[in-house]
Each structure stands twice: as structure tokens, then as C-alpha cells.
N, C-alpha and C positions, 0 to 999 in steps of 0.2 A: 451584765447579762452574759453569761461564758456562750461563745460558741465552737463546736467541735466538726471541725469539714474536711473531709479525706477524700482526694483521687490518686486513682492510682492507672499506671499505663505499665503492660506486659509487651513487650518486645521479643520477636522471633526472629533473629535475623538470619538463624540457617535454618529455617526451614521456606519451602520454594513458596517467592514472594505470589499473590493472587494481583489480577489486574484487578485495577479501579471501576467499583462498580455506583449504579446510582441505583437512590432509594425514594421513597418516596415517607416522609418521616410521618407516621400514624394519618397519611391520607391529607397533611393540611397543605398540601400543594396543588389539590386537587385531583382531577383524576384523568385519563385519556380515553372516552366511552364515548367518541365523535364516531358517528357512522361512515363507512368509505363512501370515496367520491361514486356521484353519477357516474355512470358509462355504458358505453354499445352493448359490451360482451358479457355483462353481470346486472343482476339485479339484488340494486342494494338496498339496504333495507334496515330499518331501527327496530327494538322490543318495547314493550310498552308490558309491564305485567300486574292487570290488575284486580285483587284480593278483595271479593265482597267482605266486608268486616274490617278492611285492616291489614294484620297481621305478619308484622315483619320477619318472624321466625318461618311463614311460610312463603313468602315471598324469597327469603332467602333459599328454602327448600325447592323451589320452583327453578330459580335461576341457573341452581347449581347441576337440577335431572336435564334443564333445558338444553339441546344440542341446539336451536334453534336460540338459543341466548351466548353459547356457548361457541358457534362460529358465527355470530354475526359481521366479523372483522373480515372472513371469505365467504364472499357474495356469492349464491352460486350462478349457475348462465343463463337460467331461464325459470318461468314458474312450475314448470312440472320440478324440477329437482327442490325448488323451496316446497313445495305442496309434500314432495318426499319426505324432507328434513322437517316437515312441522306435523304430519303423520306418524312419524317414530318418537314424536315427543308426547303421544299420549300415556304409552304405555310405562314409560321413564318417568312422568309425572305423577300419575296418578299411584304407583311404587312411592313416591317422596309424601305423598301424602298419607296413603295408608301407613306408612314408618311414622308419622305424626300423630294416628289414633282417627284421621279423619276419612272413615270406610264407607260416607258417603258423598264423595265429592265429585265435582262437576267440572270439565276442563273443555273449554271452547277457545278455536285460534280461527283467527280473521285477517285479514285486509278488508280493509272499508267496510262494506254489506257481504262481503264473501266469505263466509264460513263455514269451519270444520266442526265435527264434534267424531268422540269415538263411535256410537251410535249413526251419524251420518256424514261420512266422510267426504264433501264435496270435492273432490279435488281435481276438476276440471275447472270449477268457478275461482274457484282458488288462484290455482296458476294463471287463467286467463287474468285475474284482478291484477297480482303481481307482475307480468307482463305487461300492462297497461302503464306502467310506470319507470321503462325501459328505458332511459334515457331522457329523461323527464323529471323525476324525482325519487327520493327517496320512500321507499315502499314502508308504509304502518302498518307493523304486528303487531297484535293487541292477544297478547295470552291472558284470557278471562278465567278466574279460579272463584268457584263457588265451593269453598270445605266443608259446608253443611255443618252437622253437631260433630263435637267431639266424643266418641266411643270413650269408656271408661271399661276398665277392669273388673271382670264378673268372678267366678272359682279359679284358684289359682292352687295349683296341685304340683308336685315334686314325688314321682311315682319310679320306684324300681322296675329292675325286668319284669317282675313278678306282678306288676301294677300295684305292689301294694306305695301308700304314701308312706314318707318316710316321719318319724314320729319325732315329739318336737326336741327331745330328748337329744336325737342324732341331729338335727337340723331346726335348730329353732329359727321362729318366721322372720328373727332380726336379722338373720345372715341372707333371706333369699330376699330381702328390702321392698317389696312388692304387698300391696293390701288391696281389698276391693274398693272401687271407686277410685282409684289411681286412673291415668291416664294410658290408653291402652296403644301406648308409644313403642315402637319397635326399638329404639335405643336401650329404652329403659327394659324391656327384656331383655337385652346382651347383657345389659349392666347385670339384671339378676343370675343371669347364665355366670356370668365370670364371679358374682359370690358365690354362689353354691361349689361351684368348683375349689373355690379358697377358703371354703368353709370345710369343705373334705379335705385337704391339702391339707389345712392347719391341725387334723387328728392323725395327720404322720400319711394318709393315703396320697401316695403320689402319681398315680397314674388314676385318680378322678375325672371322670368325663360328664360332660351333660349331651347324652347323643341325640335329644332333637328337641325341638318345642313345636309342640301341636295346638296352633289358637285355632280357637272356634268363631266367630262372630256370627253375633245374634243383630241384625238392622232391624226388627220387630223393638228390642228393650235397649238398642244402641251399647250392648255390651261385648266382650269378650272376653269367654273361658280359654283357659291358656293351661298346658299340660307340660312340665319337662320331665322328659326321660334320665335318670342321671344312673351313672356306673359310677360306684365308689371305689372301688377297687380296693386289693388288700392293704392292709400298715404292712409297712416295708421300712427298714432301717434303710442308711448310707450304706451303699456297696464301696467299691476301691473307685478311686480315681484316677482317671488319664490327662495327663498334663500337655497340651499341644505350645508348644513355645515354651518361655522366652529362645531368643535368638542370641540377644547380646551377653545373656547370664547364665549360669547354671539354673538347671528347673528346680536341682535341691534348694535354693534359696526361696525359691516362691513355695516350694512344698512346704518349709517352715512355716508362713505364714498362713498354710489351710490346717485350720485347725478342727475340722470335722475329722472323723476318726471311722474307717469300715464299723458297722454296729452301731453306732450311734444314732436314734432315734432322728428321722425324719421331720424338718420342718422349712416350711418356705423362708423362715426368717435365719434360718442357717444357712442355707445358699445366699440370702442378701448380705451377711455380715461377712462370708467368705468372702463375695465382690470387693466390699468395703477394705479387707484386713489384706488383701494381695496387692487393692493400688496404693497402702501405704508404703510401699517399697518403690523412691523415687526414681527408680526404672522402668517401671512398669508403666504405660499406656493404659491401654482398654483390659479389661476381662470380661468374656462371654465364657456362662456355665448354662452348658448345655444336657439336660436329663433323659434317660435313656428312655426308649416308650413301651418297653418293658423288661424285666427283674432280671436280675443272672440265675445260677442255677440253687445258689442260698438263699432266695428268696429278698433279694437285697440292692437297692438301684446303684447301679453304676452311673457315674457321670464325667463328662469332658468339660476341663476347665482350658480354655484356650487364652495366652495371653500375647497381646501384641506389646513390642516395646517401645519407649516413649521418646522422642526425641533426645540425644544425648544431653544439650547443652540446651540453659536458659539466659537469658539477661532481662531486668526489671528495672524499673524506676517506678517512683509516686513521688507524692508532695501531698501536703495537708497545712491546716490552718486554725491555730486556737486563736481566739483574742485574750488568752490569757499566756500563753506561752509562747505564740508568735507562732512565724512558718517552719517550716519542718523538712527534708528532703531525705531521698533512699534512693540507694541503686544496687544492684546486686550481680552476681554473673554466680553461675551453678554447672558443674559438672556433674551428670548424673549415675553414670557408668564408669569412673574414674580408673580403674583398674581390670577392667573386665570383671568383675563380683558383685555389681549392682550398689557401688560404694557411692556416695555424694559426696560433694565438696562444693559447702558455699563460701562464698565471697563478699561481705557488704558493708558500705561504705554510709552512715548517717550523719546529717551535717542538721545544725537545730540552733533555735538563739539562747542560749545558756549565757547571762551576763554575771556579775559579780554574786554571791550568796546575800548579798545586802541592800540590790538593786531593785526597788518594789516598782518599777516604774518601765514600760513596754513602750516606750513612745519614740517615734521614729528621731525627734532631735538629737533625743538621749542615746541613740547606736552608735558602737563602736565596733571594729572588725576583730577587737580582741574578747568582745561579747559572744562571739560564737562558738560552740561546743559543737562535740564530736564523737564520733566511733564505728572504730574498725574493727572489725567481727570476722572469723573462719570458724566454719563447724566443719567434721568432717562425721561421717555416717559408714560405720559397716556393717552391714544388715548378716542376720544368720548365719555367726561365725563356723567353720568348715560344719555349715547344713545344718547346722542347731537351733534352737529358740533364741540363742544367746546375741545380743549385739554391741556392738565398739562405738563410743561416740567419745567425739574429742573437741572441746570448745576452745576458742581462746579470743580475747579482746582486750582492749584500747580504749578507754573513753575520758572525756571531758565533758562532765554534768551538771546540771544546776536545776534545782527547785523554784527559782527565786520566779514570784507572781505579783501581780497586783494587790498592793495593799499586804502581804504577809512576807515576812524574811525569810529565805528556805535557808538551805544549802549547797554546797560546789563541791565535787571530787574530783577526781584525776584518779584513777587506776589501772592495772592490769591484771587479769584473768584470766587461770587454765583452769581446766577440768577434764580427767579421762574418766569412764565411767564405763561400766557393763551393765546392761540393760537385759533380764531375764521375760522373755513373755510367759508366762501360765498359759494364757487359751487368748481368747476374742477380746475378755475384757478387765485381763487384769495383768501388769506389770510390775515389777519390783527393780530396781537399779539401785546400784552405789559404786561409790569409786573414790578417787581423790580431786580435792580443789585447792589450790593456791593464789592466792590475792594480794597483792601490794598494791597501794596507795595514801593520796591526801586528803581527809576528810575536814573542808573547814565549815563553821557556821558558826553563832553566837554562842556557842558554850564552848569555842576555842578551835585547834587547830590540832588535827590527830593524826600523825604517822604511823601505818603498823603495815602489820603482816599478820596474813593469816594463813596456815595450813591444817588442811583436816579432811572429815570423811563424810561427807553429803551420802546419805540415804532419802530416796523417793517411791513412793507410792502411789501406783492410781489404778482406780475401779471405777470401770464406765459403763450402765447398762441402757444406755440411753439411745433411743431411737433415730439421734440426728444429732449430727455437731453442733450447726450453725441454729439450729430450729426443732428442740426436742419435744416432743409432747407426753413421753413416759419411760421412768428407769431415773438413775442415780446417779450420780456423779462423787466420788471420793478420792480427794488427795491432798498427799503429804506429804513433808520433806523435815527431816531432821539434819543441822548441822552439829558438828562437831568439830572445834576451833584449841585444842589443848596445848600450851605452851610446850609440853613435853617436846611437840613434834616442828616445835621453831614460831610458833604465834607469838607473836607481841601483845596479842590480848586473848585472854581466857575466857572465849566465849561459846557457849550452846543456846541452839534456835532451834524451835518448832513450830512451822505451820503446818496448818489443816485448813481444808474449804469442804465443803459437800452442798450440794445442790438436788433438788429431787422434783419431780414432776408427776403428776397426778392428770389423765383425760376424765374429764367431771362426766362426757358422753362417746359415742362410739367412732364419733366423725372426729374427736379430738375439734371441736367447735369451742370446747371450753376448756381451758385447761389451766389449774393450779401451778405456777411455780414460786420454789424457795430454796435459799441460798445462807449459809450460814457458813461463816471465816474465824478461827482464832489461831492470834499467836501468842509467843511467849521465849523470852530469853533470861537465862541468868551464867553469872560466873564473871560479871564485870559491870562497875558502876558508871551509869548513862553517861557522862561525860566523858567516859574513857570509849566507851562504845563509837566506831566513826559512827558519823551521820547519814550516810548508806545503808548501814544495817538495823536501825534502830525503824519501830514502827509508825505508819501514819495513815491515815485515813482520807478520806475526801476524793472525788472524782467518779468519771462515768464507768472504773468500774469496780466502785466500791460505794460509797455512798452520796448519790449524784443529787445536786443542788449544793454541792460545796466545790469548791475549786479543787485542783490535785494537791494532796497532801498537807490542806490546810486544818486538818481536825487533829488534835492529839495537843500533849502538855505543850505549855508555854511558858516563856520568862518575859520579860520585859518588851524584846527586842521581836517575838514570832514564835512561832512552833518548834519547839526542839526534838520531839517524835518522844516515843517513849519504848518500854520494853515487853510490850503485850499488846494484841490487838483484838476486836468484837468486832464485825460487822455481819450484817444480818438486811435481807432483802426479799419481800412477798409480791411477785405479778397475778394478776389474771388477766390470761390473754384470749381475747374474745376474736371469734372470726368473725367479720361481719358478712363477708361475702368471701368467694375461694382466693381472691386477690387483696382485700384490705381485711384490717385488723385495727382494733384497741388494745391496747393495756397498761389501766391502774396500776398503780406501783406504790410500793412506800417501804424506804430504804432508812437504817438508824445502822449507827458505828461510832466510834472512838477510839484512840490509842490510851494506852493509861502509864504510869511510871513506875507499878507493881510489876512484878516479873512476869505474873498471870492475871490476866484480864478480873479485877474486882470490882468494878464498877465506882472505884472513890469518884471519879468524873464522870456528869452527866452525858448521856447519849446525844449524838445529835441525829436528830431523825428529818427528812425529808419526803415528800410525798408527789407525785406528781402523773400525765398521763405519758402514754406514746402512740404513735399510728405505725405500723406494718403495713407494707407494702409486700406481698409473699410473689417472689419472683424464681424462677428456675434452679438457682445456685444460693438461694436463701433467703429471709428476710428483709429490706431495708427498715431500719430502723431508725423512728425519730421521737428523741423523746424530748419532752420538757418537765424538767423539776423546780418545786419550789420548794427552799428550806426554810426549815419550824424557826431557827434560830438563826443569830446574824454570827457572823465571823469575819474575819477581816480577810479582803481576798475573796470572797462571795458574794455576788448580786442578789437580789432579789427573785431571778429566774435564772437555769441556767439549759442550755439546748444542747441534745446531743446526738449527731447522726453517722450511723454506720453501717456495715452487713451483718445481719446475724443476731441472737437476741442478746440482753443484757447479761446471760447467765445462763 
């Protein structure tokens, strides 16, 4: 079995330290709900909420609305004060119950036999009973609730200022999200109000509003008829953007990442995309976009973009462990505004287990200090050259790596690499990058030792219309890179390589509780014989980002010693992402792929396949992924089952 687990810790020593705080982890350590001590100067009391028929949601609503419950740690000086506190609860508790759809609810508040109701506020008897507990015992206050029947929705109308209902072509019933027979809950009406506004805004109407909600409760039929008065407002395009901030670098840099142009059609998605694109600038902390409540003289929507600077420095560390590759650690330091132009400089060091390529054991007793590998890297980004949509990127690294694993022979590489490139951003979804790269190194595997130098021009393109980086439910992602390393530029290996990966996501239902996801990747190279290509430039398959169920780089052409890699690649994956609840999901999946000797995948060798099921726990930062994969074929280095844990979907 293969197991991969990652643990990360990010440190921010340049930020102001916060004092230590105690917390109750999921309530496992109990709760501090003891009543105050009995005294002569106050009426200590405890509150019990009794709901007819149970009802945890009702009990929670009552305790949230009750000042008796909320102030139970602050006992009043006498019974009269406690009676006033109880009397004030009737209105707030009934409001809460009506909000849940219980319009015939009754509430009774008592100390012993002295009870108060909204129709019979027997405050004197209640106060006298409470005073009898002074300096003797804790007064037992009971809130008894009979919610009565749950009322249901009757007619649901959305009308304009003239009282005319909007046709289904303008406002479909699905957008409202309510139907007769649904519980008549206030929270559902507010949610419908938001959906109505969103439906109009998605039609390019930025000033859409719901002016009022008029409910009519019929106690005889236990139903509620509701009418929404909506004002869609005019269709209007975007107007001018006003930037407020940033302080640490030129606003022209931020503006180059704002792809909305005056006159573009208004959509809420464009606003959300603008926030995300501005956050791509490393020096940007938060982005707040405020739309004007009125249109300008040209009938366009002005808006304000407020940008807060991010902390200029960051330092972090992480650790992970794999049962096939052993432990690994990483540390980095980052400056997000090096020269005052939002430049980012990141220095990173990685340390990991990298035994000689011919070693197939990860036993502790076989460990040597010489089995450690590492990587030192530096990356520099200068965004928005001269305020344009061109970015400059410079990456330098030196590394010693090995792909040796349990049961299969890999390769070992020591190399140094430098790449300089210009990236042009055409818009929110598409960029193109070209530059020059030089790499020199020594690669060793079962085919022999290759001392090489590569100098050439890499070109990359990326197109992404997905709605989320970590949990996409709609859209496509396409990424392609082409490398050319001709001998005319100084390369010792005449090599050309192309890689292309694409994935697509389709929501089966409007709420994205069922999402179909698919991925295909291909690669090919030409210009040199297989044994002349450095092992780290050949294609391999297998692993969590390729074909789950098989060990990393364990699939591809083989000789008697193990995997030697190929000159082409094909991988494919399919998933059905099912949300069982808002936080829990399951994902059945199938992966397949292999590497081939031919310059382009010709499927002369069989595809290796695996199937499995994943568990997802959805958090605010993205889904936590647990995948269990079962390979269909046996290969050296892969067990009967593999387990993967990470943050984000598999692709």
C-alpha cells in the first residue's frame, strides 16, 4: 500500500504576534454552563428549554432569541428584574418561531408553578416565586414551547411595480427556488430574495432589488402566501473603475490585472474574476470591489476597487511523508515587493530521500547521509512591465533527485537550470509565455550515464475558464508547453518536446452536487534516440497526479532492470464528484495511462488502469481529498492499494 500525507506550517514572524488563546476543540472538553453562585444580592437562576415534540432546531432558535438564556451568567438583583427579563422574551422568541414557520406557537415561562404567558403576564407571582430562592438555591426557570403545526407556502408571486408577475422567460421558477408546500420559513424567503436579485443581475442588470416581501398568513389553512415586489432595473454595462490603493506600489500595476473595460457587459462573474485576478499580484492582500448605487451619465455602472497591501515578507516550512519515497521537507523565504514594483523574490530549499537510482529499498537500516537529495531554487517575478500586461519571470535551480522506489529501478539526476521568460496576459482566462532556458546536468539510469547541456526556447500557453482553482465545477483547463533544444544553440542533445493537458468540468445539476470531471494528457518528443535523452526528460506515468494506484514514475517502457521511460505519454482520468452534504462528498474515479517508446503515443504497449473511490471534506479553503485507488494490473513497485491525501481535487 502506498500512503502520501502532507503537513504544512506557515510562519509569519514579521506580523504582529497575537496573544495565546484557549479554545474548545469541537466541544470535546465539555462546556462551562454552570449557574452563578447563590447570593444575597442577586437571584441566581438556571434556564431549561422544553420543546413539545423535541425539535433541536427549535430549541436552538429559542436559546438564541432568549435574553433569559443569554444573560443567565448575569443574575438580576431581584424577582421583578427577572420578571421583566422574562416578559421581554415573548416577542423575540415568537419572532424566532415565526421565522421557522410556526405561526401558532405558544410560549410559557415559569418559576416553579408561577407562570407567565404573552396573554397572561403574571409578573407579580413570577417575581415573588423568584425572590423566594434568594440566598437559598438556584431558581429553576423553564421556557416551555409548543410550536404547533409547521405552516407551508401557498401562492408565490414575484411582481413588478405595476403588480404584474414576471414571466418564466424573464424569471424562471428555478431562480426563485420556492414552491407551494415548502416550509414557510423566513430564512428561505430571504434566500429566495437573494436568488431573485442574482437572476436579474446575471441578465446584466446591476441595480436589481427586491423592494419588499409581503407575507399573508392564513391560520385556517396553515399556509402563507407571499409576494415579492422586485425592481430589475435597466441593463447596463460597466463604467469606469476607481482604484483606491495600493500604497506600496503603483496602481498602474494593479490596473493591468483588471480586465474589465468600460462598456463591457455587466456580470457578477466579471466582478468575482476581477477580485481573483488582482489577488494574483503577490503584493496584494485583500481586494474589495464596491458597485455604485447609480449609473453614470452614459448609463454605465461605475465601481470602486479598494486594494490593501499584503505583508511584504513571508517565511514558511512544510513536511510530508510517503511510504514509497520517504520523508521530505521544505522551507522558503519570500519578499513580495522587492523594488517597490510588486516584484516577488522567493528562495526555497527542499530536502528529501534520494538514494542511488539502483536502490529499491527504503529500509531505515540501509539509510546513508549520501542518500539525501535536495533542491535549491530562486524565482523572481516582475508583474506588469511598464504598466503593460507583460510579466517577466526568472527561475534558477540546482538539484539532486532520484526516483528510486520500492520494487522498481528509477534514475538519478544532478542538474542546474535557468529560465527567463516573458508572459503576456491576454485576459482573465488566457496567457502565452516564451523565453529561453538552459540546463546542464548528469542523468544516470539503467541505460547508462548522460552528460548533457540543453539550450533552447520554451513556449507555453494556458487557457482556464473554470470557476475555482481547487474545486472546479464548470469550465475547461488547457495547458501546453513546447521545448526546442537545437544543437545550433549549444545543446549537446538535439531534442524537441511537446506536452499538452486538458480537463473539463460539467455540473449535472444547477447546485453542482453532481459534477462530471475528465482529464487527458499527451506528450511526445523527437530528435534523439531514447538512450541519448536524459532520463529526467523522458516520459513516465504513475502516481497521484498521473495514474493513481501505481507508484510514482513506475509505468513506461522497461528493460530487465526496470522502467526506462519513453518518448511519448498518454494519461486519462474520469471522476463523478458527488456532494452528499454541504461538507461531505464521494468521488468514484478511473485512471489510465502509460508511456511509449514511439515519438507519439501509438498504444503499442497496453494502458495501465486503476479505479477507486475518494472522500472529500469541503472547507473554506478547498476540499480535503482522500483517495483510495486499486490498480487493475500488477507492476513492480505498486501494491494492491494506494492511498492519497491532499488539499484540492485531483485535477
